[in-house]
N, C-alpha and C positions, 0 to 999 in steps of 0.2 A: 551249623547245619546237623542235624542228628543221622547216626548212621542209619542206613537201608536195614528195615527188618528182615529177618530171614523168612518171614511168612510171606504166602503168595500175597501179591498186593490186591488190594479190594476194589473190582473194575466195576462195582455198581454204579448207575448214574446218580449224581448228586441229589436228584428227588427222593431216591431210596434212602441215603443218608439222614436227608431231613426228616422224613417220616419216620425213620426209626428213633430217632433223638426226640421228636415230639410224642412217640407213643410212649417212650421210656418213661417220659415226664408225666404223661397221663395215667400210666399205670403205676407209677410212684406216688401218685396224687398230689402232684405239684398244681395240676388242673384238675378240677372237681367237677362231676357233671353240672352242668349249665354254665360254667365259666367260658368267657371268652377267649378263644386263641389270640394272639397278636396278628395284626393285619398283615397281608401281604409285605408290603413295604418294610416292615421290620423283620418279617422272615427273612427276606432278601439280605439285609444288612446283616443279621445274625450268622446265617450260613453262607454268605457270600456268593448267592445264587441270581438269576435273572427270575422276573416275574413268573414267568410260565412254570419254571422250576419249583418257585413256592406254590403255585397254584396245583402242581401236578403232586406234591407231597401231601397237600390238604385231601387231594382226591383220593389218593392210597387210604388215607385214615377215614375218609368218608365211606368209602367202599367196604371197609370193614366193619363199619358201623360204630365206629369210636367218636366221631364227631357229625354235626349237621351243619348247613350253612342257610344263613338267611340273607336273601338278596338285599344288598345294601347295608345290611347290618354287621355281617360278619361270620365267623364260624365259632361254634361253641362245642363244648365236650358233651357228647351223649349220656344217656344215664343207661350204660350199656350193661350194668351188674344185673345178672339173672336175665338177660336177654340172649343168650347163646354165643356170646362173643367167643370165639376161639381162635386166638391168634397163636400159633406155634414159630417163635423165630425159625427162618430157614437154617440148616445144616452148616453151610458156611458161616453164618452169622454166630452161632454158637461157638464155631471154631476159632473165630478171628476175634471175638470180643468177650473180655473177662468180665465186664459190667453187664452183659446181654441178661435180661430180664428172662426170668424162669416162664415156662408155658403157662398162660392163663387157661388153667385146667377146666373147662367148662363145655360141656356137650350138649347138643341139642338132642333131647328127649323126644318120645313120641308125641306128646302134646306140644311140642315146638317150645317149651319154656327150658330154660337152663337147668342142667342137673350137675353135679359134680361128676366129674369122669372119672374112670379108673382104669388102670392099664388092663387091657383084654388080653389074656393068655392066648388066645386063637389068632391074633395078628391085629393088624390095624384096623380101628374102626371107619367107617364111612367119613366121619367128619376129619378124621387124620388123610385120609386118601384124599379128599377134597380139598384138604388146607395145601397138601403138597402138589396137588394139580394147579390150584390157584397161584401158588407161589412159582411155580415152573412157566406158567403161562405170562407173569408179570416180568419174569427174567426173560423170556422169549421177546417179549413186547418191548423191553428196555434193549435188547440187542436189535432188534428190528429198528427203533427209532434211531440208534447209534448209525446202522447202515445206511438210513433214509438221508441222514445228515451228511456223511462222508459221500454219498452219491450227489447231493445237492451242491457240495463244494466242490467236487470233480467237475461238475456241470458249469459252475461258476468260473473255473479257472480255465475251462477248456473255451468257454464263451470270451475269455479274456484274452486267450493266447490261440486264436483259430489255427494256427500253424503247427500246433501240437499233433 
């Protein structure tokens, strides 16, 4: 058994762990644009998660524009270069992961095309603010989902033992 880490435990849902790992592999070039990602069953086995959890991980990547899905065929890596994909790993991820990918520094310009971003001395750009808001909404959504599951478990327990 490995000793407990002094760092705060990562309480993210499993689908976010899987999405981060797949994103890291896409950004590193293991999966290139047009490549098919493994099917849900392989992702389930690889990450030790349920089918819906694997689907949720791919949904995150689809929402970010990194992949697209063709019904009945599978999920494929999108040609995201130059299309304004701006993924910044959340701060907790950067703190807790030595192998975290660097920010993909592509901002959406006035024409809607990707442009190399540069730090703005006046403060965060609109893209940075929206990215931070998106990440916060995802974290809140994950917390909400956890709470819903806890409520369902409590309801089931109460139905099994009505004298409580």
